[in-house]
KOLGU-4560 file (N, C-alpha, C; in nm, 3 decimals, padded with zeros to 5 digits):
<recs>
<n_xx: 13.938 n_yy: 01.563 n_zz: 01.961 ca_xx: 13.882 ca_yy: 01.474 ca_zz: 01.863 c_xx: 13.856 c_yy: 01.552 c_zz: 01.734 mol: A seq: 1 type: MET>
<n_xx: 13.885 n_yy: 01.494 n_zz: 01.624 ca_xx: 13.866 ca_yy: 01.557 ca_zz: 01.495 c_xx: 13.723 c_yy: 01.530 c_zz: 01.448 mol: A seq: 2 type: VAL>
<n_xx: 13.657 n_yy: 01.634 n_zz: 01.400 ca_xx: 13.520 ca_yy: 01.619 ca_zz: 01.352 c_xx: 13.516 c_yy: 01.642 c_zz: 01.202 mol: A seq: 3 type: THR>
<n_xx: 13.410 n_yy: 01.595 n_zz: 01.141 ca_xx: 13.393 ca_yy: 01.615 ca_zz: 00.997 c_xx: 13.361 c_yy: 01.760 c_zz: 00.968 mol: A seq: 4 type: LYS>
<n_xx: 13.408 n_yy: 01.813 n_zz: 00.857 ca_xx: 13.370 ca_yy: 01.949 ca_zz: 00.820 c_xx: 13.222 c_yy: 01.953 c_zz: 00.785 mol: A seq: 5 type: PRO>
<n_xx: 13.161 n_yy: 02.064 n_zz: 00.818 ca_xx: 13.019 ca_yy: 02.080 ca_zz: 00.791 c_xx: 12.999 c_yy: 02.192 c_zz: 00.690 mol: A seq: 6 type: GLU>
<n_xx: 12.898 n_yy: 02.178 n_zz: 00.606 ca_xx: 12.865 ca_yy: 02.279 ca_zz: 00.507 c_xx: 12.800 c_yy: 02.398 c_zz: 00.577 mol: A seq: 7 type: LEU>
<n_xx: 12.851 n_yy: 02.515 n_zz: 00.550 ca_xx: 12.796 ca_yy: 02.636 ca_zz: 00.609 c_xx: 12.672 c_yy: 02.675 c_zz: 00.530 mol: A seq: 8 type: LYS>
<n_xx: 12.557 n_yy: 02.666 n_zz: 00.593 ca_xx: 12.431 ca_yy: 02.687 ca_zz: 00.523 c_xx: 12.393 c_yy: 02.834 c_zz: 00.509 mol: A seq: 9 type: GLU>
<n_xx: 12.446 n_yy: 02.920 n_zz: 00.593 ca_xx: 12.410 ca_yy: 03.062 ca_zz: 00.586 c_xx: 12.516 c_yy: 03.142 c_zz: 00.510 mol: A seq: 10 type: ASP>
<n_xx: 12.585 n_yy: 03.080 n_zz: 00.415 ca_xx: 12.692 ca_yy: 03.144 ca_zz: 00.340 c_xx: 12.636 c_yy: 03.249 c_zz: 00.243 mol: A seq: 11 type: ALA>
<n_xx: 12.718 n_yy: 03.347 n_zz: 00.213 ca_xx: 12.683 ca_yy: 03.451 ca_zz: 00.118 c_xx: 12.737 c_yy: 03.409 c_zz: -00.019 mol: A seq: 12 type: ASN>
<n_xx: 12.650 n_yy: 03.377 n_zz: -00.111 ca_xx: 12.690 ca_yy: 03.327 ca_zz: -00.242 c_xx: 12.718 c_yy: 03.438 c_zz: -00.343 mol: A seq: 13 type: TYR>
<n_xx: 12.695 n_yy: 03.562 n_zz: -00.304 ca_xx: 12.715 ca_yy: 03.675 ca_zz: -00.396 c_xx: 12.863 c_yy: 03.688 c_zz: -00.435 mol: A seq: 14 type: VAL>
<n_xx: 12.954 n_yy: 03.668 n_zz: -00.339 ca_xx: 13.097 ca_yy: 03.681 ca_zz: -00.369 c_xx: 13.141 c_yy: 03.574 c_zz: -00.469 mol: A seq: 15 type: ASN>
<n_xx: 13.096 n_yy: 03.452 n_zz: -00.451 ca_xx: 13.131 ca_yy: 03.346 ca_zz: -00.544 c_xx: 13.073 c_yy: 03.369 c_zz: -00.682 mol: A seq: 16 type: GLY>
<n_xx: 12.951 n_yy: 03.418 n_zz: -00.686 ca_xx: 12.888 ca_yy: 03.449 ca_zz: -00.815 c_xx: 12.963 c_yy: 03.563 c_zz: -00.885 mol: A seq: 17 type: LEU>
<n_xx: 13.002 n_yy: 03.665 n_zz: -00.809 ca_xx: 13.076 ca_yy: 03.778 ca_zz: -00.868 c_xx: 13.212 c_yy: 03.731 c_zz: -00.922 mol: A seq: 18 type: ALA>
<n_xx: 13.280 n_yy: 03.642 n_zz: -00.849 ca_xx: 13.409 ca_yy: 03.591 ca_zz: -00.896 c_xx: 13.391 c_yy: 03.508 c_zz: -01.022 mol: A seq: 19 type: ALA>
<n_xx: 13.284 n_yy: 03.430 n_zz: -01.029 ca_xx: 13.258 ca_yy: 03.349 ca_zz: -01.148 c_xx: 13.229 c_yy: 03.436 c_zz: -01.269 mol: A seq: 20 type: SER>
<n_xx: 13.150 n_yy: 03.541 n_zz: -01.250 ca_xx: 13.118 ca_yy: 03.633 ca_zz: -01.359 c_xx: 13.245 c_yy: 03.704 c_zz: -01.406 mol: A seq: 21 type: VAL>
<n_xx: 13.328 n_yy: 03.747 n_zz: -01.313 ca_xx: 13.453 ca_yy: 03.813 ca_zz: -01.349 c_xx: 13.544 c_yy: 03.718 c_zz: -01.427 mol: A seq: 22 type: LEU>
<n_xx: 13.550 n_yy: 03.592 n_zz: -01.386 ca_xx: 13.630 ca_yy: 03.494 ca_zz: -01.459 c_xx: 13.580 c_yy: 03.478 c_zz: -01.601 mol: A seq: 23 type: PHE>
<n_xx: 13.449 n_yy: 03.468 n_zz: -01.619 ca_xx: 13.392 ca_yy: 03.451 ca_zz: -01.753 c_xx: 13.422 c_yy: 03.573 c_zz: -01.840 mol: A seq: 24 type: VAL>
<n_xx: 13.408 n_yy: 03.692 n_zz: -01.784 ca_xx: 13.435 ca_yy: 03.815 ca_zz: -01.859 c_xx: 13.582 c_yy: 03.821 c_zz: -01.901 mol: A seq: 25 type: VAL>
<n_xx: 13.673 n_yy: 03.794 n_zz: -01.807 ca_xx: 13.815 ca_yy: 03.798 ca_zz: -01.841 c_xx: 13.853 c_yy: 03.690 c_zz: -01.942 mol: A seq: 26 type: LEU>
<n_xx: 13.794 n_yy: 03.571 n_zz: -01.929 ca_xx: 13.822 ca_yy: 03.464 ca_zz: -02.025 c_xx: 13.774 c_yy: 03.505 c_zz: -02.164 mol: A seq: 27 type: ALA>
<n_xx: 13.656 n_yy: 03.568 n_zz: -02.172 ca_xx: 13.604 ca_yy: 03.612 ca_zz: -02.302 c_xx: 13.695 c_yy: 03.720 c_zz: -02.362 mol: A seq: 28 type: ALA>
<n_xx: 13.743 n_yy: 03.811 n_zz: -02.280 ca_xx: 13.831 ca_yy: 03.918 ca_zz: -02.329 c_xx: 13.961 c_yy: 03.859 c_zz: -02.383 mol: A seq: 29 type: VAL>
<n_xx: 14.022 n_yy: 03.767 n_zz: -02.308 ca_xx: 14.150 ca_yy: 03.711 ca_zz: -02.352 c_xx: 14.135 c_yy: 03.621 c_zz: -02.474 mol: A seq: 30 type: PHE>
<n_xx: 14.026 n_yy: 03.547 n_zz: -02.481 ca_xx: 14.009 ca_yy: 03.455 ca_zz: -02.593 c_xx: 13.970 c_yy: 03.526 c_zz: -02.723 mol: A seq: 31 type: LEU>
<n_xx: 13.905 n_yy: 03.642 n_zz: -02.713 ca_xx: 13.861 ca_yy: 03.713 ca_zz: -02.834 c_xx: 13.956 c_yy: 03.824 c_zz: -02.876 mol: A seq: 32 type: THR>
<n_xx: 14.057 n_yy: 03.853 n_zz: -02.796 ca_xx: 14.148 ca_yy: 03.962 ca_zz: -02.833 c_xx: 14.245 c_yy: 03.914 c_zz: -02.940 mol: A seq: 33 type: SER>
<n_xx: 14.278 n_yy: 04.006 n_zz: -03.027 ca_xx: 14.372 ca_yy: 03.974 ca_zz: -03.134 c_xx: 14.508 c_yy: 04.033 c_zz: -03.106 mol: A seq: 34 type: GLY>
<n_xx: 14.607 n_yy: 03.957 n_zz: -03.137 ca_xx: 14.743 ca_yy: 04.005 ca_zz: -03.119 c_xx: 14.805 c_yy: 04.025 c_zz: -03.255 mol: A seq: 35 type: PHE>
<n_xx: 14.882 n_yy: 04.131 n_zz: -03.267 ca_xx: 14.947 ca_yy: 04.160 ca_zz: -03.394 c_xx: 15.067 c_yy: 04.069 c_zz: -03.414 mol: A seq: 36 type: GLY>
<n_xx: 15.140 n_yy: 04.100 n_zz: -03.515 ca_xx: 15.262 ca_yy: 04.026 ca_zz: -03.548 c_xx: 15.363 c_yy: 04.045 c_zz: -03.435 mol: A seq: 37 type: GLU>
<n_xx: 15.432 n_yy: 03.939 n_zz: -03.402 ca_xx: 15.532 ca_yy: 03.945 ca_zz: -03.297 c_xx: 15.648 c_yy: 04.034 c_zz: -03.342 mol: A seq: 38 type: ALA>
<n_xx: 15.686 n_yy: 04.126 n_zz: -03.256 ca_xx: 15.797 ca_yy: 04.215 ca_zz: -03.286 c_xx: 15.912 c_yy: 04.179 c_zz: -03.193 mol: A seq: 39 type: ALA>
<n_xx: 16.030 n_yy: 04.179 n_zz: -03.244 ca_xx: 16.145 ca_yy: 04.143 ca_zz: -03.163 c_xx: 16.266 c_yy: 04.222 c_zz: -03.204 mol: A seq: 40 type: GLY>
<n_xx: 16.378 n_yy: 04.178 n_zz: -03.154 ca_xx: 16.503 ca_yy: 04.243 ca_zz: -03.185 c_xx: 16.573 c_yy: 04.165 c_zz: -03.295 mol: A seq: 41 type: PHE>
<n_xx: 16.670 n_yy: 04.227 n_zz: -03.355 ca_xx: 16.748 ca_yy: 04.160 ca_zz: -03.459 c_xx: 16.822 c_yy: 04.040 c_zz: -03.398 mol: A seq: 42 type: ALA>
<n_xx: 16.850 n_yy: 03.940 n_zz: -03.479 ca_xx: 16.913 ca_yy: 03.818 ca_zz: -03.430 c_xx: 17.051 c_yy: 03.843 c_zz: -03.370 mol: A seq: 43 type: GLU>
<n_xx: 17.126 n_yy: 03.934 n_zz: -03.428 ca_xx: 17.262 ca_yy: 03.957 ca_zz: -03.380 c_xx: 17.268 c_yy: 04.060 c_zz: -03.267 mol: A seq: 44 type: ASP>
<n_xx: 17.155 n_yy: 04.116 n_zz: -03.226 ca_xx: 17.152 ca_yy: 04.216 ca_zz: -03.119 c_xx: 17.139 c_yy: 04.147 c_zz: -02.984 mol: A seq: 45 type: ALA>
<n_xx: 17.220 n_yy: 04.188 n_zz: -02.889 ca_xx: 17.218 ca_yy: 04.130 ca_zz: -02.755 c_xx: 17.157 c_yy: 04.230 c_zz: -02.657 mol: A seq: 46 type: SER>
<n_xx: 17.048 n_yy: 04.190 n_zz: -02.596 ca_xx: 16.982 ca_yy: 04.275 ca_zz: -02.499 c_xx: 17.068 c_yy: 04.292 c_zz: -02.374 mol: A seq: 47 type: LEU>
<n_xx: 17.132 n_yy: 04.184 n_zz: -02.331 ca_xx: 17.217 ca_yy: 04.189 ca_zz: -02.212 c_xx: 17.335 c_yy: 04.284 c_zz: -02.235 mol: A seq: 48 type: VAL>
<n_xx: 17.396 n_yy: 04.275 n_zz: -02.352 ca_xx: 17.507 ca_yy: 04.366 ca_zz: -02.383 c_xx: 17.458 c_yy: 04.510 c_zz: -02.389 mol: A seq: 49 type: ALA>
<n_xx: 17.337 n_yy: 04.531 n_zz: -02.442 ca_xx: 17.281 ca_yy: 04.666 ca_zz: -02.446 c_xx: 17.260 c_yy: 04.724 c_zz: -02.308 mol: A seq: 50 type: GLY>
<n_xx: 17.210 n_yy: 04.642 n_zz: -02.215 ca_xx: 17.192 ca_yy: 04.690 ca_zz: -02.078 c_xx: 17.328 c_yy: 04.719 c_zz: -02.015 mol: A seq: 51 type: ILE>
<n_xx: 17.426 n_yy: 04.634 n_zz: -02.041 ca_xx: 17.561 ca_yy: 04.660 ca_zz: -01.988 c_xx: 17.619 c_yy: 04.789 c_zz: -02.042 mol: A seq: 52 type: GLY>
<n_xx: 17.603 n_yy: 04.814 n_zz: -02.172 ca_xx: 17.651 ca_yy: 04.940 ca_zz: -02.229 c_xx: 17.577 c_yy: 05.059 c_zz: -02.169 mol: A seq: 53 type: TYR>
<n_xx: 17.446 n_yy: 05.044 n_zz: -02.147 ca_xx: 17.370 ca_yy: 05.154 ca_zz: -02.088 c_xx: 17.413 c_yy: 05.181 c_zz: -01.945 mol: A seq: 54 type: ALA>
<n_xx: 17.446 n_yy: 05.076 n_zz: -01.870 ca_xx: 17.494 ca_yy: 05.095 ca_zz: -01.733 c_xx: 17.625 c_yy: 05.171 c_zz: -01.730 mol: A seq: 55 type: LEU>
<n_xx: 17.708 n_yy: 05.152 n_zz: -01.832 ca_xx: 17.837 ca_yy: 05.219 ca_zz: -01.840 c_xx: 17.830 c_yy: 05.349 c_zz: -01.922 mol: A seq: 56 type: MET>
<n_xx: 17.709 n_yy: 05.390 n_zz: -01.957 ca_xx: 17.685 ca_yy: 05.512 ca_zz: -02.033 c_xx: 17.753 c_yy: 05.508 c_zz: -02.170 mol: A seq: 57 type: ASP>
<n_xx: 17.742 n_yy: 05.392 n_zz: -02.236 ca_xx: 17.797 ca_yy: 05.373 ca_zz: -02.370 c_xx: 17.686 c_yy: 05.332 c_zz: -02.466 mol: A seq: 58 type: LEU>
<n_xx: 17.574 n_yy: 05.405 n_zz: -02.467 ca_xx: 17.460 ca_yy: 05.367 ca_zz: -02.550 c_xx: 17.493 c_yy: 05.365 c_zz: -02.699 mol: A seq: 59 type: GLN>
<n_xx: 17.593 n_yy: 05.440 n_zz: -02.741 ca_xx: 17.626 ca_yy: 05.445 ca_zz: -02.884 c_xx: 17.683 c_yy: 05.311 c_zz: -02.933 mol: A seq: 60 type: SER>
<n_xx: 17.736 n_yy: 05.229 n_zz: -02.842 ca_xx: 17.793 ca_yy: 05.100 ca_zz: -02.882 c_xx: 17.686 c_yy: 04.991 c_zz: -02.889 mol: A seq: 61 type: MET>
<n_xx: 17.568 n_yy: 05.017 n_zz: -02.836 ca_xx: 17.461 ca_yy: 04.917 ca_zz: -02.832 c_xx: 17.380 c_yy: 04.922 c_zz: -02.961 mol: A seq: 62 type: SER>
<n_xx: 17.338 n_yy: 04.805 n_zz: -03.008 ca_xx: 17.255 ca_yy: 04.796 ca_zz: -03.128 c_xx: 17.107 c_yy: 04.816 c_zz: -03.096 mol: A seq: 63 type: ALA>
<n_xx: 17.073 n_yy: 04.818 n_zz: -02.967 ca_xx: 16.934 ca_yy: 04.829 ca_zz: -02.924 c_xx: 16.922 c_yy: 04.947 c_zz: -02.828 mol: A seq: 64 type: ILE>
<n_xx: 16.811 n_yy: 05.020 n_zz: -02.838 ca_xx: 16.782 ca_yy: 05.125 ca_zz: -02.741 c_xx: 16.723 c_yy: 05.059 c_zz: -02.617 mol: A seq: 65 type: ALA>
<n_xx: 16.796 n_yy: 05.062 n_zz: -02.506 ca_xx: 16.757 ca_yy: 04.986 ca_zz: -02.388 c_xx: 16.731 c_yy: 05.074 c_zz: -02.266 mol: A seq: 66 type: VAL>
<n_xx: 16.704 n_yy: 05.201 n_zz: -02.284 ca_xx: 16.682 ca_yy: 05.288 ca_zz: -02.168 c_xx: 16.565 c_yy: 05.242 c_zz: -02.084 mol: A seq: 67 type: GLU>
<n_xx: 16.458 n_yy: 05.194 n_zz: -02.147 ca_xx: 16.343 ca_yy: 05.144 ca_zz: -02.072 c_xx: 16.377 c_yy: 05.019 c_zz: -01.993 mol: A seq: 68 type: GLY>
<n_xx: 16.458 n_yy: 04.932 n_zz: -02.053 ca_xx: 16.502 ca_yy: 04.812 ca_zz: -01.982 c_xx: 16.593 c_yy: 04.850 c_zz: -01.866 mol: A seq: 69 type: PHE>
<n_xx: 16.676 n_yy: 04.950 n_zz: -01.885 ca_xx: 16.769 ca_yy: 04.991 ca_zz: -01.781 c_xx: 16.692 c_yy: 05.045 c_zz: -01.661 mol: A seq: 70 type: LEU>
<n_xx: 16.587 n_yy: 05.122 n_zz: -01.684 ca_xx: 16.506 ca_yy: 05.174 ca_zz: -01.574 c_xx: 16.442 c_yy: 05.060 c_zz: -01.496 mol: A seq: 71 type: ALA>
<n_xx: 16.386 n_yy: 04.962 n_zz: -01.566 ca_xx: 16.326 ca_yy: 04.847 ca_zz: -01.498 c_xx: 16.432 c_yy: 04.768 c_zz: -01.421 mol: A seq: 72 type: ALA>
<n_xx: 16.549 n_yy: 04.751 n_zz: -01.478 ca_xx: 16.659 ca_yy: 04.680 ca_zz: -01.414 c_xx: 16.699 c_yy: 04.749 c_zz: -01.284 mol: A seq: 73 type: PHE>
<n_xx: 16.711 n_yy: 04.880 n_zz: -01.286 ca_xx: 16.749 ca_yy: 04.956 ca_zz: -01.167 c_xx: 16.638 c_yy: 04.954 c_zz: -01.061 mol: A seq: 74 type: GLU>
<n_xx: 16.513 n_yy: 04.965 n_zz: -01.104 ca_xx: 16.401 ca_yy: 04.963 ca_zz: -01.009 c_xx: 16.392 c_yy: 04.827 c_zz: -00.941 mol: A seq: 75 type: ILE>
<n_xx: 16.409 n_yy: 04.718 n_zz: -01.016 ca_xx: 16.405 ca_yy: 04.585 ca_zz: -00.957 c_xx: 16.520 c_yy: 04.568 c_zz: -00.858 mol: A seq: 76 type: ILE>
<n_xx: 16.637 n_yy: 04.618 n_zz: -00.893 ca_xx: 16.751 ca_yy: 04.611 ca_zz: -00.800 c_xx: 16.723 c_yy: 04.687 c_zz: -00.672 mol: A seq: 77 type: GLY>
<n_xx: 16.663 n_yy: 04.803 n_zz: -00.682 ca_xx: 16.630 ca_yy: 04.882 ca_zz: -00.564 c_xx: 16.526 c_yy: 04.810 c_zz: -00.477 mol: A seq: 78 type: LEU>
<n_xx: 16.425 n_yy: 04.752 n_zz: -00.540 ca_xx: 16.322 ca_yy: 04.679 ca_zz: -00.466 c_xx: 16.383 c_yy: 04.559 c_zz: -00.394 mol: A seq: 79 type: VAL>
<n_xx: 16.475 n_yy: 04.488 n_zz: -00.458 ca_xx: 16.539 ca_yy: 04.374 ca_zz: -00.394 c_xx: 16.625 c_yy: 04.416 c_zz: -00.274 mol: A seq: 80 type: LEU>
<n_xx: 16.694 n_yy: 04.527 n_zz: -00.285 ca_xx: 16.774 ca_yy: 04.576 ca_zz: -00.172 c_xx: 16.683 c_yy: 04.615 c_zz: -00.056 mol: A seq: 81 type: VAL>
<n_xx: 16.574 n_yy: 04.685 n_zz: -00.085 ca_xx: 16.480 ca_yy: 04.725 ca_zz: 00.021 c_xx: 16.418 c_yy: 04.603 c_zz: 00.086 mol: A seq: 82 type: VAL>
<n_xx: 16.381 n_yy: 04.502 n_zz: 00.006 ca_xx: 16.322 ca_yy: 04.380 ca_zz: 00.062 c_xx: 16.422 c_yy: 04.306 c_zz: 00.149 mol: A seq: 83 type: ALA>
<n_xx: 16.549 n_yy: 04.303 n_zz: 00.110 ca_xx: 16.651 ca_yy: 04.237 ca_zz: 00.191 c_xx: 16.671 c_yy: 04.309 c_zz: 00.323 mol: A seq: 84 type: THR>
<n_xx: 16.679 n_yy: 04.441 n_zz: 00.320 ca_xx: 16.696 ca_yy: 04.519 ca_zz: 00.443 c_xx: 16.574 c_yy: 04.501 c_zz: 00.533 mol: A seq: 85 type: VAL>
<n_xx: 16.454 n_yy: 04.501 n_zz: 00.476 ca_xx: 16.333 ca_yy: 04.482 ca_zz: 00.555 c_xx: 16.329 c_yy: 04.343 c_zz: 00.618 mol: A seq: 86 type: ALA>
<n_xx: 16.372 n_yy: 04.240 n_zz: 00.544 ca_xx: 16.373 ca_yy: 04.105 ca_zz: 00.598 c_xx: 16.471 c_yy: 04.093 c_zz: 00.714 mol: A seq: 87 type: ALA>
<n_xx: 16.587 n_yy: 04.154 n_zz: 00.701 ca_xx: 16.685 ca_yy: 04.150 ca_zz: 00.810 c_xx: 16.633 c_yy: 04.228 c_zz: 00.930 mol: A seq: 88 type: VAL>
<n_xx: 16.570 n_yy: 04.341 n_zz: 00.907 ca_xx: 16.516 ca_yy: 04.421 ca_zz: 01.015 c_xx: 16.404 c_yy: 04.347 c_zz: 01.088 mol: A seq: 89 type: THR>
<n_xx: 16.318 n_yy: 04.281 n_zz: 01.016 ca_xx: 16.208 ca_yy: 04.207 ca_zz: 01.078 c_xx: 16.256 c_yy: 04.081 c_zz: 01.149 mol: A seq: 90 type: LEU>
<n_xx: 16.369 n_yy: 04.026 n_zz: 01.107 ca_xx: 16.421 ca_yy: 03.904 ca_zz: 01.167 c_xx: 16.497 c_yy: 03.930 c_zz: 01.296 mol: A seq: 91 type: ALA>
<n_xx: 16.516 n_yy: 04.054 n_zz: 01.330 ca_xx: 16.587 ca_yy: 04.089 ca_zz: 01.453 c_xx: 16.488 c_yy: 04.143 c_zz: 01.554 mol: A seq: 92 type: ARG>
<n_xx: 16.519 n_yy: 04.123 n_zz: 01.682 ca_xx: 16.435 ca_yy: 04.180 ca_zz: 01.785 c_xx: 16.524 c_yy: 04.243 c_zz: 01.890 mol: A seq: 93 type: ARG>
<n_xx: 16.469 n_yy: 04.340 n_zz: 01.962 ca_xx: 16.547 ca_yy: 04.411 ca_zz: 02.061 c_xx: 16.522 c_yy: 04.349 c_zz: 02.198 mol: A seq: 94 type: GLU>
<n_xx: 16.629 n_yy: 04.320 n_zz: 02.270 ca_xx: 16.618 ca_yy: 04.266 ca_zz: 02.405 c_xx: 16.721 c_yy: 04.336 c_zz: 02.493 mol: A seq: 95 type: ALA>
<n_xx: 16.673 n_yy: 04.405 n_zz: 02.597 ca_xx: 16.758 ca_yy: 04.474 ca_zz: 02.693 c_xx: 16.852 c_yy: 04.574 c_zz: 02.626 mol: A seq: 96 type: GLU>
<n_xx: 16.801 n_yy: 04.648 n_zz: 02.530 ca_xx: 16.879 ca_yy: 04.754 ca_zz: 02.468 c_xx: 16.971 c_yy: 04.712 c_zz: 02.356 mol: A seq: 97 type: GLY>
<n_xx: 16.986 n_yy: 04.584 n_zz: 02.332 ca_xx: 17.071 ca_yy: 04.539 ca_zz: 02.222 c_xx: 16.991 c_yy: 04.448 c_zz: 02.131 mol: A seq: 98 type: SER>
<n_xx: 17.029 n_yy: 04.443 n_zz: 02.007 ca_xx: 16.957 ca_yy: 04.361 ca_zz: 01.911 c_xx: 17.013 c_yy: 04.220 c_zz: 01.911 mol: A seq: 99 type: TYR>
<n_xx: 16.923 n_yy: 04.124 n_zz: 01.912 ca_xx: 16.962 ca_yy: 03.983 ca_zz: 01.902 c_xx: 16.882 c_yy: 03.921 c_zz: 01.790 mol: A seq: 100 type: VAL>
<n_xx: 16.934 n_yy: 03.814 n_zz: 01.734 ca_xx: 16.864 ca_yy: 03.747 ca_zz: 01.624 c_xx: 16.742 c_yy: 03.675 c_zz: 01.678 mol: A seq: 101 type: THR>
<n_xx: 16.631 n_yy: 03.685 n_zz: 01.607 ca_xx: 16.507 ca_yy: 03.621 ca_zz: 01.649 c_xx: 16.520 c_yy: 03.470 c_zz: 01.636 mol: A seq: 102 type: ALA>
<n_xx: 16.447 n_yy: 03.399 n_zz: 01.720 ca_xx: 16.446 ca_yy: 03.254 ca_zz: 01.714 c_xx: 16.357 c_yy: 03.210 c_zz: 01.599 mol: A seq: 103 type: LEU>
<n_xx: 16.381 n_yy: 03.089 n_zz: 01.549 ca_xx: 16.307 ca_yy: 03.043 ca_zz: 01.432 c_xx: 16.164 c_yy: 03.002 c_zz: 01.463 mol: A seq: 104 type: THR>
<n_xx: 16.128 n_yy: 02.990 n_zz: 01.590 ca_xx: 15.992 ca_yy: 02.951 ca_zz: 01.625 c_xx: 15.906 c_yy: 03.073 c_zz: 01.657 mol: A seq: 105 type: ASP>
<n_xx: 15.940 n_yy: 03.187 n_zz: 01.604 ca_xx: 15.861 ca_yy: 03.308 ca_zz: 01.624 c_xx: 15.908 c_yy: 03.390 c_zz: 01.741 mol: A seq: 106 type: GLY>
<n_xx: 16.021 n_yy: 03.354 n_zz: 01.802 ca_xx: 16.076 ca_yy: 03.434 ca_zz: 01.911 c_xx: 16.042 c_yy: 03.382 c_zz: 02.048 mol: A seq: 107 type: GLY>
<n_xx: 15.976 n_yy: 03.267 n_zz: 02.060 ca_xx: 15.941 ca_yy: 03.213 ca_zz: 02.191 c_xx: 16.056 c_yy: 03.126 c_zz: 02.241 mol: A seq: 108 type: ARG>
<n_xx: 16.087 n_yy: 03.141 n_zz: 02.366 ca_xx: 16.189 ca_yy: 03.057 ca_zz: 02.426 c_xx: 16.133 c_yy: 02.918 c_zz: 02.448 mol: A seq: 109 type: GLU>
<n_xx: 16.215 n_yy: 02.817 n_zz: 02.432 ca_xx: 16.172 ca_yy: 02.680 ca_zz: 02.455 c_xx: 16.157 c_yy: 02.657 c_zz: 02.604 mol: A seq: 110 type: ALA>
<n_xx: 16.054 n_yy: 02.581 n_zz: 02.644 ca_xx: 16.028 ca_yy: 02.557 ca_zz: 02.785 c_xx: 16.129 c_yy: 02.459 c_zz: 02.843 mol: A seq: 111 type: ALA>
<n_xx: 16.171 n_yy: 02.362 n_zz: 02.765 ca_xx: 16.263 ca_yy: 02.259 ca_zz: 02.813 c_xx: 16.407 c_yy: 02.296 c_zz: 02.787 mol: A seq: 112 type: GLY>
<n_xx: 16.496 n_yy: 02.201 n_zz: 02.810 ca_xx: 16.638 ca_yy: 02.227 ca_zz: 02.783 c_xx: 16.663 c_yy: 02.241 c_zz: 02.634 mol: A seq: 113 type: PRO>
<n_xx: 16.767 n_yy: 02.312 n_zz: 02.600 ca_xx: 16.801 ca_yy: 02.330 ca_zz: 02.459 c_xx: 16.844 c_yy: 02.197 c_zz: 02.399 mol: A seq: 114 type: ARG>
<n_xx: 16.844 n_yy: 02.190 n_zz: 02.265 ca_xx: 16.874 ca_yy: 02.064 ca_zz: 02.197 c_xx: 17.013 c_yy: 02.013 c_zz: 02.232 mol: A seq: 115 type: SER>
<n_xx: 17.109 n_yy: 02.102 n_zz: 02.258 ca_xx: 17.243 ca_yy: 02.057 ca_zz: 02.292 c_xx: 17.250 c_yy: 02.005 c_zz: 02.434 mol: A seq: 116 type: SER>
<n_xx: 17.152 n_yy: 02.044 n_zz: 02.520 ca_xx: 17.152 ca_yy: 02.002 ca_zz: 02.659 c_xx: 17.060 c_yy: 01.883 c_zz: 02.683 mol: A seq: 117 type: GLU>
<n_xx: 16.987 n_yy: 01.838 n_zz: 02.585 ca_xx: 16.893 ca_yy: 01.728 ca_zz: 02.601 c_xx: 16.969 c_yy: 01.599 c_zz: 02.625 mol: A seq: 118 type: ARG>
<n_xx: 16.903 n_yy: 01.511 n_zz: 02.698 ca_xx: 16.965 ca_yy: 01.381 ca_zz: 02.724 c_xx: 16.954 c_yy: 01.294 c_zz: 02.600 mol: A seq: 119 type: SER>
<n_xx: 17.030 n_yy: 01.190 n_zz: 02.596 ca_xx: 17.033 ca_yy: 01.101 ca_zz: 02.482 c_xx: 16.922 c_yy: 00.997 c_zz: 02.486 mol: A seq: 120 type: GLU>
<n_xx: 16.833 n_yy: 01.005 n_zz: 02.587 ca_xx: 16.726 ca_yy: 00.908 ca_zz: 02.599 c_xx: 16.621 c_yy: 00.935 c_zz: 02.491 mol: A seq: 121 type: GLU>
<n_xx: 16.564 n_yy: 00.827 n_zz: 02.435 ca_xx: 16.460 ca_yy: 00.848 ca_zz: 02.333 c_xx: 16.332 c_yy: 00.902 c_zz: 02.396 mol: A seq: 122 type: PRO>
<n_xx: 16.257 n_yy: 00.980 n_zz: 02.320 ca_xx: 16.131 ca_yy: 01.036 ca_zz: 02.368 c_xx: 16.031 c_yy: 00.925 c_zz: 02.389 mol: A seq: 123 type: ASP>
<n_xx: 15.946 n_yy: 00.943 n_zz: 02.490 ca_xx: 15.840 ca_yy: 00.845 ca_zz: 02.515 c_xx: 15.732 c_yy: 00.861 c_zz: 02.410 mol: A seq: 124 type: GLU>
<n_xx: 15.678 n_yy: 00.752 n_zz: 02.367 ca_xx: 15.572 ca_yy: 00.758 ca_zz: 02.266 c_xx: 15.441 c_yy: 00.796 c_zz: 02.332 mol: A seq: 125 type: GLU>
<n_xx: 15.364 n_yy: 00.879 n_zz: 02.267 ca_xx: 15.237 ca_yy: 00.924 ca_zz: 02.319 c_xx: 15.129 c_yy: 00.829 c_zz: 02.271 mol: A seq: 126 type: VAL>
<n_xx: 15.047 n_yy: 00.785 n_zz: 02.363 ca_xx: 14.938 ca_yy: 00.693 ca_zz: 02.326 c_xx: 14.825 c_yy: 00.771 c_zz: 02.263 mol: A seq: 127 type: ALA>
<n_xx: 14.759 n_yy: 00.709 n_zz: 02.165 ca_xx: 14.648 ca_yy: 00.777 ca_zz: 02.097 c_xx: 14.525 c_yy: 00.780 c_zz: 02.180 mol: A seq: 128 type: ASP>
</recs>
């Protein structure tokens, strides 16, 4: 049976108060800070082309110095590769000395017959 949620009367309000104070401080900092004039690149300069030239070690052909962008580009690529390898590694499990793909329900075997082996009869409705 589902019950109504109850208010926890012995709660610690210090954490909520600290979060509220931190929010007010950060809001005050952001609202009162001044930003200078926006700086950008020339209209005819292409950042993507600059990164491509830097990847091919042709920085002299680029109108923009993009070494900082290139480092970020390479670091993001490395992080994505590591995350992909980690996801594949975590999605596999070892069974009897060989690796098999994990099941989508967390690795638990279904108690009943598999979906391809189920009968065509409709499921019985459960009474409330």
